[in-house]
Structures are given as C-alpha cells and as structure tokens.
C-alpha positions in Angstrom: 330.9 -45.1 53.5 332.5 -48.8 54.6 331.3 -48.7 57.9 327.4 -47.5 57.0 327.7 -50.1 54.9 328.8 -52.8 57.3 326.5 -51.5 60.3 323.7 -52.3 57.7 324.6 -55.7 57.1 325.2 -56.1 60.8 322.1 -54.3 61.9 319.8 -56.1 59.3 321.1 -59.7 60.1 320.5 -59.6 63.9 317.2 -58.2 63.2 316.5 -61.5 60.8 318.2 -63.6 64.1 316.0 -62.1 66.3 312.7 -62.9 63.8 313.3 -66.1 63.4 314.0 -67.3 66.7 310.3 -65.0 67.3 309.3 -67.3 63.9 310.0 -70.7 66.5 309.4 -69.5 69.8 306.6 -66.6 71.6 305.2 -65.2 67.7 304.7 -68.1 66.0 301.1 -67.7 66.0 301.4 -64.1 64.8 303.6 -65.0 62.2 301.4 -67.3 61.2 298.5 -64.4 60.6 301.2 -63.8 57.6 300.7 -67.3 55.7 298.5 -66.8 53.1 295.2 -68.9 53.1 295.5 -70.5 49.8 299.3 -71.7 51.0 299.5 -75.6 50.8 301.5 -76.4 53.4 300.7 -76.2 57.3 300.5 -72.7 58.6 302.9 -74.2 61.9 305.7 -76.0 59.7 305.6 -72.9 57.5 306.5 -70.1 59.8 308.9 -72.6 61.9 310.7 -73.4 58.5 310.6 -69.7 57.7 312.2 -69.2 60.8 315.0 -71.4 60.3 315.7 -69.6 57.6 315.8 -66.7 58.8 318.1 -67.6 61.8 320.4 -68.9 59.1 320.3 -65.6 56.4 321.0 -63.3 59.7 323.5 -65.6 60.8 325.4 -65.6 57.8 324.8 -61.9 56.9 326.9 -61.0 60.2 329.0 -63.8 60.4 330.3 -64.5 56.6 331.2 -60.8 55.8 333.4 -62.2 53.2 330.0 -64.0 51.6 328.0 -60.8 52.1 327.4 -60.1 48.3 325.7 -63.3 48.5 323.7 -63.5 51.3 322.5 -60.4 50.5 321.2 -61.1 47.7 319.5 -64.2 48.8 318.2 -62.4 51.6 316.6 -59.7 48.9 315.3 -62.8 47.3 313.6 -64.3 50.4 311.9 -60.7 50.9 310.5 -60.9 47.3 309.7 -65.2 48.1 307.7 -64.0 51.4 306.0 -61.1 50.1 302.5 -62.7 49.2 302.5 -63.6 53.3 302.1 -60.0 53.2 300.0 -58.8 50.6 297.1 -61.7 51.7 297.3 -60.5 55.3 296.1 -57.5 53.8 293.4 -58.3 51.5 292.8 -61.4 54.2 292.3 -59.5 56.9 293.9 -60.8 59.2 295.4 -59.1 62.0 299.0 -60.0 63.6 302.0 -57.5 65.3 299.4 -54.9 65.5 298.4 -54.7 61.9 294.5 -54.5 62.8 293.6 -52.4 60.2 293.2 -52.4 56.5 295.5 -49.3 56.5 298.3 -50.3 58.7 298.2 -53.8 56.5 298.5 -51.6 53.6 301.2 -49.7 54.6 303.4 -53.3 56.0 303.6 -53.6 52.1 305.6 -50.6 51.3 308.2 -51.5 53.8 309.5 -54.8 52.4 311.0 -52.8 49.2 313.0 -51.0 51.8 314.0 -54.7 53.6 315.0 -55.8 49.9 316.7 -52.2 49.8 318.7 -53.1 52.9 319.5 -56.3 52.1 321.1 -55.5 48.8 322.7 -52.7 50.1 324.0 -54.2 53.3 325.6 -56.8 50.8 327.5 -54.6 48.6 324.8 -54.4 45.7 324.0 -50.8 46.0 327.5 -49.1 45.4 327.8 -45.5 43.0 329.7 -46.2 40.5 333.1 -43.8 40.7 333.7 -41.9 37.5 336.4 -42.4 35.7 338.1 -39.0 34.0 338.9 -38.9 30.6 341.4 -36.5 29.2 339.9 -34.2 26.6 340.7 -35.2 23.1 
C-alpha cells in the first residue's frame, strides 16, 4: 500500500510542477479562462501567481516526503480554493483546455474532488484504520 501511496504522491507532485510550468509559459491564455470575471486581481497575474504556487507545492510533494502530510493537506486546500475558477469557467461559458461545451465544462467540475482525494491520499491522510482485536471477556 505504501508503494501505491508513494506513486500517487510523486505522480501528483510532478503533474503539479508541469501544470505550474504551463501557467508560466505556453498555457497562460488557457489558464486565464479559469479566472472568474469577478476576481479582483489581473487575470495574467493570477495565472502567474497560481503557477508559482503549483510548482512549489508539486516540488514539495515530490522532494519532501517527510512532510507529505502537511503538503498533501495544503494541496487539497489549494484545490478547494481554486474550485470557484472552474465553476466560473462553466457558468461564464469560457473555452479553455478543450472544454468548449457546457457539458465538458460541467464534467470538469467533478474532477476537482478527485484531485482533493488524490492529494489527501498521497499525503497519507486516507488510511485504513487497523482493527484492534479485543479478547472476548
């Protein structure tokens, strides 16, 4: 089980570094589609800042296994914090990342809880509790 959890942590960490790099480079415009129109910060600045955060969290998840519980929890919170951007992309009908229909944008919303669970699992938060056998009295 620990090998699967480690693989999940490493895969998510590397995916976050890749996504963050995309924020800073070739996918900047695509990510701007996820910034809600009501958000008070410049769209490009928001994308750049969130890219830096994604790279930092992803790198920490990979490079700091001793702190995986903390990083996994912070990563899960990050996914919750950015969720309104995904909702706004759906509600405002903005295209981005091949999400060019309402159905596709709606489907994307259901992926966010999986990312949250993935971060918690990789961080060691979703463990099965072992049963303690008690002798019959």
